[in-house]
C-alpha positions as CSV (number, residue, x, y, z in Angstrom):
1,M,-0.6,0.4,-20.0
2,P,3.3,0.8,-19.8
3,T,4.8,-2.1,-20.0
4,I,6.9,-3.5,-17.2
5,I,10.4,-5.3,-17.6
6,D,12.9,-7.7,-16.8
7,G,16.2,-6.7,-17.6
8,P,19.6,-8.7,-17.7
9,D,22.1,-8.8,-15.0
10,G,24.0,-5.4,-14.2
11,I,23.1,-1.8,-15.5
12,A,20.3,-2.5,-18.3
13,T,19.8,-0.2,-21.4
14,G,16.5,1.0,-20.4
15,R,15.4,4.2,-18.6
16,F,15.8,4.4,-14.6
17,F,13.2,5.4,-12.5
18,I,13.0,5.5,-8.8
19,G,10.0,4.6,-6.9
20,L,9.2,5.9,-3.2
21,M,6.8,4.6,-0.6
22,S,5.8,5.1,2.8
23,G,2.6,3.1,3.4
24,T,-0.5,3.5,5.9
25,S,1.4,1.7,8.4
26,T,3.7,4.4,9.0
27,D,6.6,1.9,9.4
28,G,9.6,3.1,7.1
29,V,10.1,4.4,3.8
30,D,10.9,1.7,0.8
31,G,12.4,2.5,-2.4
32,V,13.8,0.9,-5.6
33,L,16.1,1.9,-8.3
34,V,14.6,0.0,-11.8
35,S,15.4,0.0,-15.3
36,L,12.4,0.1,-17.4
37,Q,12.2,-0.4,-20.8
38,A,9.4,-1.7,-23.2
39,G,8.8,-5.2,-23.8
40,T,10.6,-7.0,-20.3
41,R,10.3,-6.9,-16.9
42,P,12.1,-4.5,-14.4
43,A,15.7,-4.9,-13.9
44,L,15.8,-4.2,-10.0
45,H,19.6,-2.2,-9.5
46,A,19.5,-1.2,-5.9
47,S,16.7,-0.9,-2.7
48,V,16.3,0.6,0.4
49,S,14.4,0.1,3.5
50,L,14.7,3.2,6.3
51,D,12.8,3.3,9.5
52,M,10.5,5.9,10.2
53,P,11.9,8.5,13.0
54,A,9.4,8.0,16.1
55,E,8.8,11.3,16.2
56,L,7.8,11.9,12.3
57,R,5.7,9.0,12.9
58,D,3.9,10.2,15.6
59,E,3.3,13.7,13.8
60,L,1.8,11.7,10.5
61,L,-0.8,9.5,12.5
62,A,-1.8,12.8,15.0
63,L,-2.1,14.2,11.4
64,N,-4.8,11.8,10.7
65,R,-7.0,13.6,13.0
66,S,-8.1,17.3,12.8
67,G,-5.8,19.1,15.8
68,A,-4.6,22.6,16.3
69,D,-2.4,24.1,13.5
70,E,-2.7,21.1,11.2
71,L,-2.0,23.2,8.2
72,A,1.6,24.5,9.5
73,R,2.4,20.9,11.4
74,G,1.3,19.4,8.0
75,A,3.3,21.3,5.7
76,L,6.5,20.7,8.3
77,A,5.5,16.9,8.3
78,G,5.4,16.8,4.4
79,N,9.1,18.7,4.4
80,A,10.6,15.9,7.0
81,L,9.4,13.4,4.6
82,A,10.9,14.8,1.7
83,R,13.7,14.9,3.1
84,L,13.7,10.9,4.4
85,Y,12.7,10.2,0.6
86,A,16.0,12.3,-0.2
87,Q,18.0,10.2,2.0
88,A,16.5,7.3,0.4
89,V,17.1,8.2,-2.9
90,A,21.0,8.9,-2.1
91,E,21.2,5.4,-0.7
92,L,19.9,4.0,-3.8
93,L,21.9,5.9,-6.0
94,E,25.4,5.1,-3.8
95,Q,24.0,1.2,-4.1
96,S,23.9,1.8,-8.0
97,G,26.8,3.6,-8.5
98,L,24.6,5.9,-11.1
99,P,24.8,9.4,-10.9
100,A,21.4,11.6,-10.1
101,S,21.4,12.7,-13.8
102,S,20.9,9.0,-15.4
103,V,17.7,8.8,-13.2
104,T,14.8,10.1,-15.5
105,A,12.4,10.5,-12.6
106,V,11.7,9.8,-9.0
107,G,7.7,8.0,-8.5
108,A,7.0,9.2,-4.8
109,H,3.4,8.5,-3.1
110,G,3.6,10.8,0.0
111,Q,2.1,9.7,3.2
112,T,-1.9,9.5,3.1
113,V,-3.3,11.6,5.9
114,R,-6.9,12.4,4.7
115,H,-9.0,9.9,2.0
116,R,-12.8,11.1,1.6
117,P,-13.1,10.4,-2.5
118,E,-17.1,10.3,-1.6
119,L,-16.3,14.3,-0.5
120,G,-13.9,14.6,-3.5
121,Y,-10.6,15.1,-2.0
122,T,-7.5,12.5,-1.2
123,L,-4.6,14.6,0.9
124,Q,-0.7,13.0,0.7
125,L,1.6,14.7,2.8
126,N,5.0,15.1,0.6
127,A,6.6,18.1,-0.4
128,P,7.7,16.9,-4.0
129,A,9.2,20.4,-5.1
130,L,11.6,20.3,-1.9
131,L,12.3,16.9,-3.0
132,A,13.2,17.5,-6.7
133,E,15.7,20.1,-5.0
134,L,17.3,17.9,-2.8
135,T,18.1,15.2,-5.5
136,G,18.6,17.1,-8.4
137,I,16.2,14.6,-9.8
138,D,12.6,15.2,-11.5
139,V,9.5,14.2,-9.0
140,V,6.2,12.4,-10.1
141,A,4.0,13.1,-7.3
142,D,-0.1,13.6,-6.5
143,F,-1.0,10.2,-8.0
144,R,-4.4,10.1,-6.6
145,S,-5.8,13.5,-7.0
146,R,-6.4,13.1,-10.7
147,D,-8.6,10.0,-10.6
148,V,-10.7,11.3,-7.8
149,A,-11.4,15.1,-9.9
150,A,-12.7,12.1,-12.7
151,G,-15.2,10.8,-9.9
152,G,-13.1,7.9,-9.1
153,Q,-12.0,6.9,-5.5
154,G,-8.3,7.3,-6.4
155,A,-7.2,3.7,-4.9
156,P,-6.1,1.3,-5.2
157,L,-3.4,2.6,-8.0
158,V,-1.5,-0.9,-7.9
159,P,-3.8,-3.2,-10.0
160,P,-2.6,-2.0,-13.4
161,F,1.0,-3.1,-12.3
162,H,0.0,-6.1,-10.6
163,A,-1.8,-7.2,-14.2
164,A,2.0,-6.4,-16.0
165,M,3.7,-8.2,-13.3
166,F,1.7,-11.1,-12.7
167,G,-1.0,-11.5,-15.5
168,G,-0.9,-14.5,-18.0
169,T,-1.8,-17.4,-15.5
170,Q,-5.4,-16.4,-14.7
171,P,-7.4,-16.6,-12.8
172,R,-5.8,-15.3,-9.9
173,A,-5.3,-12.7,-7.1
174,V,-2.7,-10.3,-5.3
175,L,-3.4,-9.3,-2.3
176,N,-1.2,-6.0,-0.7
177,L,-0.9,-6.2,3.2
178,G,-0.2,-2.9,4.2
179,G,-2.2,-1.0,6.7
180,I,-5.2,-1.7,4.5
181,A,-5.7,-4.7,2.8
182,N,-6.1,-4.4,-1.2
183,L,-7.2,-7.2,-3.5
184,T,-6.1,-7.0,-7.2
185,L,-8.4,-9.5,-9.3
186,L,-6.9,-10.9,-12.6
187,D,-9.2,-12.4,-15.2
188,D,-9.8,-12.4,-18.9
189,G,-10.6,-8.5,-18.5
190,P,-9.1,-5.4,-17.3
191,P,-7.7,-6.0,-13.8
192,R,-10.3,-4.9,-10.9
193,G,-9.0,-4.1,-7.6
194,F,-10.4,-2.7,-4.3
195,D,-9.7,-2.3,-0.9
196,T,-10.8,-5.3,1.6
197,G,-10.1,-3.1,5.2
198,P,-7.6,-3.4,7.4
199,A,-4.3,-5.1,7.9
200,N,-1.4,-4.4,9.6
201,M,-3.4,-1.1,10.7
202,L,-5.0,-1.9,13.7
203,L,-2.8,-5.2,14.4
204,D,-0.2,-2.9,14.8
205,A,-2.1,-0.1,17.0
206,W,-2.8,-3.0,19.4
207,C,0.3,-4.5,19.2
208,R,2.1,-1.2,20.6
209,Q,-0.6,-0.6,23.2
210,H,-0.5,-3.2,25.0
211,T,3.2,-4.7,24.5
212,G,5.0,-1.2,23.1
213,L,6.4,-3.1,20.3
214,A,6.0,-1.7,17.0
215,Y,4.3,-4.7,15.3
216,D,3.4,-8.2,16.0
217,N,6.6,-9.9,14.9
218,E,5.4,-13.0,12.6
219,G,2.3,-12.8,14.8
220,R,3.9,-14.9,17.4
221,W,2.0,-12.4,20.0
222,A,-1.5,-13.5,18.3
223,A,-0.7,-17.3,18.4
224,T,-0.7,-16.9,22.5
225,G,-4.2,-16.0,21.8
226,S,-7.8,-17.4,20.7
227,V,-9.8,-16.2,18.5
228,D,-13.1,-14.7,19.9
229,A,-15.9,-16.1,17.3
230,G,-18.3,-13.5,18.9
231,L,-16.0,-10.6,18.1
232,L,-14.9,-11.3,14.8
233,R,-18.7,-11.6,13.7
234,H,-19.5,-8.3,15.7
235,L,-16.7,-7.0,13.8
236,I,-17.9,-7.5,10.6
237,D,-21.5,-7.2,11.0
238,S,-21.0,-3.6,12.7
239,E,-19.0,-1.9,9.7
240,P,-21.4,-1.3,6.9
241,W,-18.4,-0.5,4.7
242,F,-17.7,-4.3,4.8
243,S,-20.9,-5.2,2.5
244,L,-20.5,-2.1,0.3
245,P,-19.7,-3.2,-3.4
246,P,-16.6,-2.0,-5.6
247,P,-15.0,0.3,-6.3
248,K,-14.1,1.2,-2.7
249,S,-11.2,2.1,-0.9
250,T,-10.5,2.7,3.1
251,G,-8.0,4.3,5.3
252,R,-7.4,5.7,9.0
253,D,-10.2,7.6,8.4
254,L,-12.5,4.8,9.0
255,F,-10.5,2.2,10.7
256,D,-8.8,4.0,13.4
257,T,-8.5,3.0,17.1
258,A,-11.7,5.1,17.9
259,W,-13.4,2.4,15.7
260,L,-11.8,-0.8,17.3
261,S,-12.4,1.2,21.0
262,Q,-16.3,1.7,20.0
263,R,-16.7,-1.8,19.0
264,L,-14.6,-3.6,21.8
265,H,-16.8,-1.3,24.3
266,A,-20.0,-2.3,22.4
267,Y,-19.4,-5.8,22.5
268,G,-18.3,-5.6,26.2
269,A,-14.9,-6.9,25.3
270,D,-13.3,-5.8,28.6
271,S,-12.7,-9.5,29.8
272,L,-10.7,-10.8,26.8
273,A,-7.2,-10.8,27.3
274,P,-5.2,-8.7,24.7
275,A,-3.8,-11.6,22.9
276,D,-7.3,-12.8,22.1
277,V,-8.0,-9.7,20.7
278,Q,-5.0,-9.4,18.6
279,A,-5.7,-13.1,17.1
280,T,-9.1,-11.8,16.3
281,L,-8.2,-8.9,14.6
282,Q,-5.5,-11.1,12.5
283,R,-8.5,-13.3,11.6
284,L,-10.5,-10.0,10.7
285,T,-8.2,-9.4,8.2
286,A,-7.9,-12.8,6.5
287,R,-11.7,-13.3,7.0
288,T,-13.0,-10.1,5.2
289,V,-10.2,-10.7,2.1
290,A,-11.4,-14.2,1.9
291,D,-15.1,-13.0,2.0
292,A,-14.2,-10.3,-0.5
293,L,-12.6,-12.4,-2.8
294,Q,-15.6,-15.1,-2.7
295,A,-18.0,-12.5,-3.6
296,T,-16.0,-11.2,-7.0
297,L,-13.4,-13.9,-8.3
298,P,-14.7,-17.0,-6.5
299,H,-12.3,-19.2,-9.2
300,A,-9.2,-17.4,-8.4
301,R,-6.9,-20.4,-8.5
302,D,-3.9,-19.1,-6.3
303,V,-3.4,-15.6,-4.2
304,L,-0.2,-13.6,-4.6
305,V,0.7,-11.4,-1.4
306,C,2.9,-8.5,-1.1
307,G,3.5,-5.6,1.3
308,G,4.6,-5.6,5.2
309,G,1.9,-8.2,5.9
310,A,3.1,-11.2,3.8
311,R,6.0,-12.0,6.4
312,N,3.6,-12.3,9.2
313,T,3.7,-16.0,9.5
314,G,0.7,-16.0,11.4
315,L,-1.6,-13.6,9.3
316,I,-0.7,-15.8,5.9
317,N,-1.3,-19.2,7.8
318,D,-4.9,-17.5,8.6
319,L,-5.4,-16.2,5.2
320,A,-4.6,-19.8,3.8
321,D,-7.1,-20.9,6.3
322,C,-9.7,-18.8,5.3
323,L,-9.2,-18.5,1.6
324,Q,-9.1,-22.7,1.1
325,R,-6.6,-22.1,-2.0
326,P,-2.9,-21.6,-2.3
327,V,-1.2,-18.7,-1.0
328,H,2.3,-17.5,-2.1
329,P,4.3,-14.5,-1.2
330,T,5.2,-12.7,-4.7
331,D,8.8,-13.6,-4.3
332,S,7.6,-17.2,-5.4
333,E,7.5,-15.0,-8.9
334,G,10.7,-13.4,-9.0
335,V,9.6,-9.9,-7.5
336,P,10.1,-9.5,-3.2
337,A,6.9,-8.9,-1.8
338,Q,8.6,-5.5,0.5
339,W,9.1,-4.0,-2.7
340,V,6.2,-4.3,-5.1
341,E,4.3,-1.2,-4.0
342,A,8.1,0.7,-4.5
343,L,8.4,-0.8,-8.1
344,A,4.7,0.4,-8.8
345,F,5.5,3.9,-8.1
346,A,8.5,3.6,-10.4
347,W,6.2,2.4,-12.9
348,L,3.3,4.8,-12.5
349,A,6.4,7.5,-12.6
350,Q,7.3,6.0,-16.2
351,A,3.4,6.0,-17.3
352,H,3.5,9.7,-16.3
353,V,6.5,10.6,-18.0
354,D,5.3,8.8,-21.3
355,R,1.9,10.6,-20.9
356,V,0.2,7.0,-20.7
357,P,-3.0,7.0,-18.7
358,A,-2.4,4.5,-15.9
359,S,-5.4,4.2,-13.8
360,V,-8.3,1.7,-14.6
361,P,-11.8,2.9,-14.5
362,A,-13.2,-0.4,-13.5
363,V,-10.7,-0.5,-10.3
364,T,-11.6,2.9,-9.1
365,G,-14.6,4.1,-10.8
366,A,-13.5,7.2,-12.6
367,R,-15.4,8.4,-15.7
368,G,-12.4,7.3,-17.5
369,A,-8.5,6.3,-17.5
370,R,-6.5,9.5,-16.6
371,I,-2.9,10.4,-16.6
372,L,-1.6,10.2,-13.0
373,G,0.5,12.5,-11.0
374,A,1.9,16.2,-11.2
375,L,5.5,16.5,-12.5
376,Y,8.3,18.8,-10.4
377,P,11.1,19.4,-12.8
378,H,14.4,19.3,-11.1
């Protein structure tokens, strides 16, 4: 695996990479500019977080479902996302004082709108050629499809990065709380990892529907409600995906608002206060993570948390209660939780440029490790 690195203060001597991530939550774009050099940890030189414009966010969410003229709409949305990515790159360069010519490559994941590895495909909207044109920097994109072509899930992609950053004190787990929750298991062997189910995705959708707010800040609204134990059990028992063994991954193709509406109706949840449903959805994330960890690495000594959900105090408290072991943000290891995924895509871009296979068959179920991504020269 390509090694990650920890450089000195100021501009380090390693190569510079930019990592960009817009996750399933569709709330914005996170970007980092780092120097990567074998044998050390990453030196973070600039970071940026841009809100997703409401119109683009609505279109990306709509494109998760079949609709009229979706091919043209998808292409236009990809162009708009690339322009937002380019804005993030420009801000990173301005912060760092580096010229574009100093950056080896940009790793840009794109926005997942379909993920059906069981049918042999995954689709991330992006316009990497446009991004290369706008930034004057080589772009590495389309990280998932090579693994899917080799029979894998194409996700999660971050476990080898988590191993490089947080390994060495096993057994432990790293939990990413984006739209979907995924676990990385660090033990004696190669890293393992898989999705565990919804994280922010359903919480955010229910919050928007009933409060008009984009998300439940620190879980404050959920804290005004109570977990309905019967509904929680129904949500878990009615979904066969939760009991599938790894490797497995998921997304909005399964856990969308229709999934939630169907189960609320079947349970007869009309009498429940919306805040009670929110509290139950928060506990759903925590409970399914805890069940998955108990089934796969029960002796994990602690859990490190990254992603947007790491800022949700209520969710973190639920996780600590369900996991019954220390739960810390990755900040405790010197890596800000908000930037972990963007860092991972800078790392994956480095792996591609160096022609190093960066997939882990034990994670994705592919026939072997593969070089991930496609290069779009500037």
